[in-house]
C-alpha positions as CSV (number, residue, x, y, z in Angstrom):
1,M,-60.5,18.1,14.4
2,N,-58.1,21.0,13.8
3,I,-60.3,24.5,12.5
4,K,-58.4,25.8,9.9
5,Y,-57.4,29.8,9.2
6,K,-59.1,31.0,6.1
7,A,-56.1,33.2,5.4
8,L,-55.5,36.3,3.0
9,V,-51.3,36.7,2.6
10,Y,-50.5,40.7,2.1
11,P,-47.9,41.4,-0.2
12,F,-47.8,39.0,-2.0
13,D,-45.1,38.1,-4.5
14,M,-41.4,35.7,-4.8
15,E,-40.5,36.2,-1.6
16,F,-44.2,33.6,-0.3
17,L,-43.5,31.3,-3.7
18,S,-41.4,29.0,-1.0
19,T,-44.4,28.7,1.7
20,M,-47.2,29.2,-0.6
21,N,-46.4,25.8,-3.0
22,Y,-45.2,24.1,0.6
23,S,-48.9,25.6,2.3
24,K,-50.0,22.1,2.7
25,S,-47.7,22.0,5.7
26,F,-49.2,24.7,7.4
27,T,-51.5,23.0,10.7
28,N,-53.7,25.4,11.0
29,I,-53.7,27.9,8.0
30,E,-56.0,27.5,4.5
31,I,-54.4,30.6,1.9
32,K,-57.8,31.6,0.2
33,Y,-56.2,34.7,-1.3
34,L,-53.0,36.6,-2.3
35,L,-53.1,40.4,-2.5
36,S,-49.9,41.9,-3.8
37,P,-50.3,46.4,-4.2
38,F,-51.5,47.2,-8.2
39,G,-48.3,49.0,-8.7
40,W,-47.0,44.9,-8.6
41,K,-49.1,44.1,-11.1
42,A,-47.2,44.3,-14.2
43,F,-44.1,42.7,-12.7
44,L,-45.8,39.3,-11.7
45,E,-47.6,39.2,-14.6
46,N,-44.2,39.2,-16.0
47,I,-43.2,36.3,-13.3
48,I,-46.1,34.1,-13.8
49,D,-45.3,34.6,-17.7
50,M,-42.0,32.9,-17.4
51,K,-43.0,30.3,-15.2
52,V,-41.5,31.0,-12.0
53,F,-44.6,30.8,-10.3
54,E,-47.2,27.5,-10.8
55,K,-50.1,28.1,-12.7
56,E,-52.5,28.1,-9.8
57,I,-51.0,31.0,-8.7
58,N,-53.4,32.7,-10.8
59,N,-56.5,31.7,-8.8
60,Y,-55.5,33.1,-5.9
61,L,-53.6,36.3,-6.8
62,H,-56.5,39.8,-6.3
63,Y,-54.9,43.5,-6.2
64,E,-57.7,45.0,-4.3
65,I,-59.9,43.3,-1.8
66,S,-64.1,42.8,-3.2
67,D,-66.9,42.8,-0.3
68,E,-66.9,38.6,-1.3
69,M,-62.7,38.0,-0.3
70,K,-64.3,39.5,2.9
71,A,-66.8,37.7,3.9
72,E,-64.2,34.9,2.8
73,Y,-61.4,35.2,4.7
74,D,-60.9,35.4,8.8
75,T,-57.3,36.0,8.9
76,F,-55.1,38.6,7.6
77,Y,-51.6,37.6,7.2
78,L,-48.5,39.8,7.0
79,T,-45.6,38.5,5.4
80,N,-42.4,39.8,4.1
81,S,-42.1,40.8,0.5
82,F,-38.9,40.6,-2.0
83,I,-39.8,43.8,-3.1
84,K,-39.7,46.9,-1.1
85,L,-42.8,48.4,0.2
86,D,-43.5,51.7,2.6
87,Y,-44.8,50.7,5.5
88,E,-47.1,53.8,6.5
89,K,-48.2,54.2,3.0
90,Y,-48.8,50.2,2.6
91,I,-48.9,47.8,5.1
92,F,-50.3,49.9,8.1
93,P,-53.3,50.9,6.3
94,K,-54.0,47.1,5.0
95,V,-53.9,45.8,8.5
96,K,-55.7,49.0,10.3
97,A,-58.2,48.3,7.8
98,A,-58.4,44.5,8.3
99,I,-58.2,45.2,12.6
100,I,-61.6,47.0,12.2
101,E,-63.8,44.8,9.8
102,G,-62.3,41.9,12.6
103,K,-59.8,40.1,11.0
104,R,-57.2,37.8,13.3
105,I,-53.7,39.0,12.3
106,I,-50.8,36.6,11.8
107,I,-47.4,38.9,11.9
108,N,-44.5,37.0,9.7
109,R,-43.0,40.3,8.3
110,L,-39.9,41.6,10.1
111,L,-41.7,45.1,12.1
112,S,-39.6,47.7,14.1
113,K,-40.8,47.6,17.8
114,K,-42.7,50.8,17.3
115,Q,-44.3,49.1,13.9
116,F,-45.4,46.2,16.0
117,S,-46.6,48.3,19.2
118,G,-49.1,50.2,16.8
119,I,-50.5,47.5,15.5
120,Q,-50.9,45.4,19.1
121,E,-52.7,48.6,20.3
122,L,-54.4,48.8,17.4
123,A,-55.8,44.5,17.7
124,D,-56.2,45.1,21.2
125,A,-58.9,48.2,21.2
126,N,-60.6,46.5,18.6
127,N,-60.5,43.1,20.6
128,V,-58.7,41.3,17.3
129,Q,-56.3,38.1,18.1
130,L,-52.9,38.7,17.4
131,L,-51.0,36.0,16.3
132,D,-46.6,36.8,16.0
133,Y,-44.5,34.9,14.7
134,S,-41.4,37.0,15.2
135,N,-39.7,33.8,16.9
136,R,-40.0,35.5,20.2
137,I,-37.6,33.9,22.4
138,D,-38.8,32.5,26.4
139,E,-37.0,34.7,28.4
140,S,-36.4,31.7,30.5
141,F,-34.4,30.1,27.6
142,F,-30.9,32.5,29.3
143,T,-31.5,31.7,32.7
144,N,-28.7,29.6,33.2
145,Q,-24.8,29.8,32.3
146,Y,-23.3,27.6,29.4
147,L,-19.9,27.5,29.6
148,E,-19.2,24.6,26.4
149,L,-20.3,23.8,23.6
150,A,-22.8,20.3,23.5
151,Q,-22.0,17.6,21.2
152,I,-24.4,17.3,18.5
153,N,-25.0,12.9,17.3
154,T,-27.3,13.6,14.7
155,P,-25.7,14.1,10.7
156,V,-26.3,18.3,10.6
157,V,-26.7,19.5,6.8
158,F,-26.1,23.4,6.0
159,I,-28.1,25.0,4.1
160,A,-25.3,28.2,3.0
161,G,-25.8,30.8,0.0
162,T,-23.0,32.9,-1.5
163,T,-25.3,36.2,-1.3
164,E,-29.2,36.5,-0.2
165,Q,-31.3,35.9,-2.9
166,T,-29.5,31.6,-3.9
167,N,-33.1,29.2,-3.1
168,K,-31.8,29.0,0.5
169,F,-35.6,28.6,2.1
170,D,-36.7,26.8,-1.5
171,I,-34.4,24.5,-0.6
172,Q,-35.3,23.8,3.0
173,L,-38.2,23.1,1.5
174,Y,-37.8,20.6,-0.8
175,I,-35.1,18.5,1.2
176,R,-37.6,18.9,4.1
177,D,-40.7,17.7,2.0
178,H,-38.4,15.5,0.4
179,L,-37.0,13.5,3.0
180,S,-40.1,13.5,5.1
181,K,-42.3,11.7,2.2
182,I,-39.3,8.4,2.0
183,G,-39.4,8.1,6.0
184,Y,-36.9,10.4,7.2
185,N,-37.7,12.2,10.3
186,V,-36.1,15.9,10.2
187,S,-35.8,18.4,11.9
188,S,-35.3,21.9,10.8
189,I,-34.3,25.9,11.1
190,G,-35.2,27.8,8.8
191,T,-33.6,31.4,7.4
192,R,-36.4,33.2,7.8
193,T,-39.7,33.2,10.5
194,G,-42.7,32.0,10.6
195,C,-41.0,28.6,10.1
196,E,-43.3,27.4,12.7
197,L,-46.3,27.2,10.9
198,L,-44.4,25.3,8.0
199,G,-44.1,22.5,10.9
200,F,-40.6,23.5,11.7
201,H,-38.4,26.2,13.2
202,S,-37.5,29.6,12.7
203,Y,-33.9,31.0,12.8
204,P,-33.9,32.1,16.9
205,K,-34.4,36.0,17.4
206,F,-31.5,36.5,19.8
207,M,-29.1,35.5,17.4
208,L,-30.2,39.1,16.2
209,D,-30.6,40.6,19.5
210,N,-27.2,43.3,19.9
211,S,-28.0,42.8,23.9
212,I,-26.1,39.4,23.5
213,S,-22.8,39.2,23.6
214,E,-21.4,36.8,20.4
215,V,-19.7,34.5,22.7
216,D,-23.1,34.0,24.2
217,K,-24.7,33.7,20.5
218,I,-23.1,30.9,19.9
219,L,-23.3,29.0,23.3
220,Y,-27.2,29.8,23.1
221,F,-27.6,28.7,19.2
222,N,-25.4,25.0,20.3
223,K,-28.4,25.0,23.3
224,F,-30.8,25.8,20.9
225,V,-29.9,22.5,18.8
226,K,-29.7,20.7,20.9
227,E,-32.5,21.0,23.0
228,I,-34.8,19.9,19.1
229,E,-32.0,17.0,19.5
230,N,-33.7,15.8,22.7
231,E,-36.6,16.2,21.9
232,E,-37.9,15.0,18.4
233,N,-35.2,12.8,17.7
234,P,-34.4,13.4,14.1
235,D,-32.9,11.8,11.9
236,I,-31.2,14.2,10.2
237,I,-31.0,18.0,11.4
238,I,-31.5,21.0,8.3
239,I,-30.3,24.2,9.5
240,G,-30.4,27.6,7.0
241,I,-27.5,29.9,7.1
242,P,-29.0,33.3,6.8
243,G,-27.0,36.0,5.3
244,S,-24.2,35.8,2.7
245,T,-21.0,33.5,3.2
246,I,-18.7,35.2,1.0
247,P,-19.1,39.6,1.7
248,L,-20.0,41.0,-2.3
249,D,-18.1,44.0,-0.6
250,T,-17.9,46.3,2.2
251,K,-21.4,48.7,1.2
252,H,-24.2,45.8,1.3
253,R,-24.9,45.3,4.6
254,S,-28.3,43.6,3.7
255,M,-26.3,40.7,3.5
256,N,-25.3,41.1,7.6
257,Y,-21.1,41.3,6.4
258,C,-21.0,36.6,7.0
259,V,-21.9,37.4,10.4
260,S,-24.7,34.7,10.8
261,C,-22.4,32.2,9.1
262,F,-19.2,32.0,11.3
263,E,-22.0,32.2,14.2
264,I,-23.1,28.9,13.4
265,S,-20.2,27.4,11.8
266,Q,-18.8,27.7,15.8
267,S,-21.6,26.4,17.1
268,V,-22.5,23.1,15.3
269,K,-20.3,21.5,13.2
270,P,-22.2,20.1,9.8
271,D,-22.5,16.5,8.4
272,F,-22.7,17.7,4.5
273,V,-22.9,22.1,3.1
274,L,-25.0,22.8,0.2
275,L,-23.6,26.1,-0.7
276,G,-26.6,27.9,-3.3
277,L,-24.9,30.0,-6.1
278,S,-26.2,33.2,-7.8
279,F,-27.4,32.3,-11.6
280,D,-24.1,32.3,-13.9
281,K,-21.5,29.8,-15.8
282,Y,-19.0,29.2,-13.0
283,E,-15.9,28.2,-14.0
284,D,-13.7,25.2,-12.1
285,K,-11.0,28.4,-10.3
286,Y,-14.0,29.2,-8.6
287,F,-15.3,26.6,-7.3
288,E,-11.9,25.4,-5.7
289,D,-11.7,29.6,-4.8
290,V,-14.9,29.5,-3.4
291,E,-14.5,25.8,-1.1
292,N,-10.5,27.3,-0.3
293,L,-12.1,30.6,1.3
294,I,-15.3,28.8,3.3
295,K,-13.2,26.3,4.2
296,Y,-10.0,28.6,6.1
297,K,-12.8,31.1,7.0
298,Y,-15.8,28.8,8.6
299,G,-13.6,25.6,8.7
300,F,-15.9,23.4,6.9
301,D,-16.2,21.8,3.3
302,I,-18.3,22.3,0.8
303,D,-20.3,19.7,-0.5
304,C,-22.6,20.2,-2.9
305,Y,-24.1,23.6,-5.1
306,H,-27.1,24.5,-5.9
307,I,-27.7,27.5,-9.0
308,S,-30.8,29.5,-8.2
309,N,-33.3,31.9,-11.0
310,I,-32.0,34.7,-9.3
311,M,-28.8,36.8,-9.5
312,P,-27.7,40.3,-8.8
313,D,-28.6,43.3,-11.0
314,Q,-25.0,44.8,-12.0
315,N,-26.5,48.2,-11.8
316,S,-27.2,47.8,-8.4
317,L,-23.9,46.9,-6.6
318,N,-22.9,50.5,-6.8
319,E,-26.2,51.4,-4.5
320,L,-26.8,51.0,-1.3
321,E,-30.0,48.6,-1.6
322,L,-29.0,45.9,-4.2
323,S,-31.4,44.4,-6.1
324,Y,-31.7,41.2,-7.9
325,V,-33.0,40.2,-11.7
326,I,-34.8,36.6,-12.0
327,T,-34.2,33.9,-14.7
328,P,-36.8,32.2,-16.1
329,D,-36.9,28.1,-14.8
330,D,-36.3,27.0,-18.8
331,D,-33.2,29.3,-18.8
332,V,-32.0,27.9,-15.2
333,S,-33.3,24.3,-16.7
334,T,-30.9,24.6,-20.3
335,L,-27.9,25.7,-18.3
336,M,-28.1,22.6,-15.9
337,N,-28.0,20.5,-19.2
338,E,-25.8,21.8,-21.3
339,Y,-23.4,23.7,-18.8
340,Y,-23.1,21.8,-16.3
341,K,-23.8,18.2,-17.5
342,D,-20.5,17.3,-16.2
343,K,-20.6,18.8,-13.3
344,D,-21.8,15.8,-10.2
345,N,-22.3,17.8,-6.9
346,V,-23.8,20.8,-9.4
347,F,-28.2,21.1,-8.5
348,S,-31.1,23.4,-9.4
349,L,-34.2,23.5,-7.8
350,H,-35.1,24.3,-12.0
351,N,-34.8,21.2,-13.5
352,C,-36.2,18.1,-12.5
353,N,-33.6,16.1,-13.0
354,S,-31.4,17.6,-11.1
355,K,-33.7,18.2,-8.0
356,V,-34.3,14.6,-7.0
357,K,-30.4,14.1,-7.6
358,M,-30.1,16.5,-5.2
359,V,-31.7,14.3,-2.6
360,S,-30.4,11.6,-3.9
361,Y,-26.6,12.7,-3.4
362,I,-27.0,14.1,-0.1
363,I,-28.2,10.9,1.5
364,E,-25.6,9.2,-0.6
365,Q,-22.9,11.4,1.1
366,L,-24.0,11.4,5.0
367,S,-24.5,7.5,4.3
368,L,-20.6,7.2,4.1
369,Y,-20.3,9.0,7.4
370,N,-22.9,8.4,9.4
371,D,-25.5,6.2,10.6
372,V,-28.2,7.6,7.3
373,K,-29.0,4.4,5.8
374,F,-31.3,4.2,2.6
375,L,-35.0,3.2,3.4
């Protein structure tokens, strides 16, 4: 019988929503509480009113830790957040308090080496278990030289986005879950850390290591995918591509200047590509231009599009840190029913009929070129 860690997740906001919606996939974690800074309360309540969150989120969400809560959870789960948060003021004090109380610590948040070392030292000093899901790769992975790319024989699906916030992780989880339910063996490489908690692979940390050349990253990623194929024998491999595919400008470094997409596209050739778009009305000329740009920049075709519920805040385009605006699901659904009703390859998770059609479309297209069959 598996022992379930009873977890308090902090800091909770939109970033963790995808994981929360598929928390049943956790192999050894039960989400007991979601904790957010009190200053986020108005924002989160507004989002809840827009029905972006599921109704039951209110049953988990808190803004302070009560004595009753302390007695009910045994694991402090530190996650990434959509909203930026000062580490010294809001992150470390919460982690420190949890360690002093003897809570197990799970780290699934991007931290500097100094920040991680500080938490590790404190955990060791208090004899507290620390679980790190930043996906560190064993050095034995790099012991041999790889001089050529291996052929990936399993159908590969890319989930990419024009910008960073285009529901990519939500799409990966939904497609994986839906395909698994109808009998497919699905292997996945997610765009976030901590995907192992949900039963699949995170984007490997070596792809972000500046000490590794770009050529070696391409070869290593190819080997990474090939080993997954050999070990898991999947019917389909879903690869989420971090960052953007089309640079918004030269200012916003957070989009990684499309480096990840280029490296992955040179490492593995996709059989199907879904491109996530920000919430908006796009004309046929836009789709044509994007398809040409992607084709000649990365060497693959776009098979379908996804309209997200997020779009860049126009007021932040001149700022170093890009911010985003969240759109109610009802507005996205209306857009799909009215503006995109005649587009047979434009879908959205925020429209019930559309998201089901999206998975069927992927299977239909793959069945034209591969051995994937309807079950």
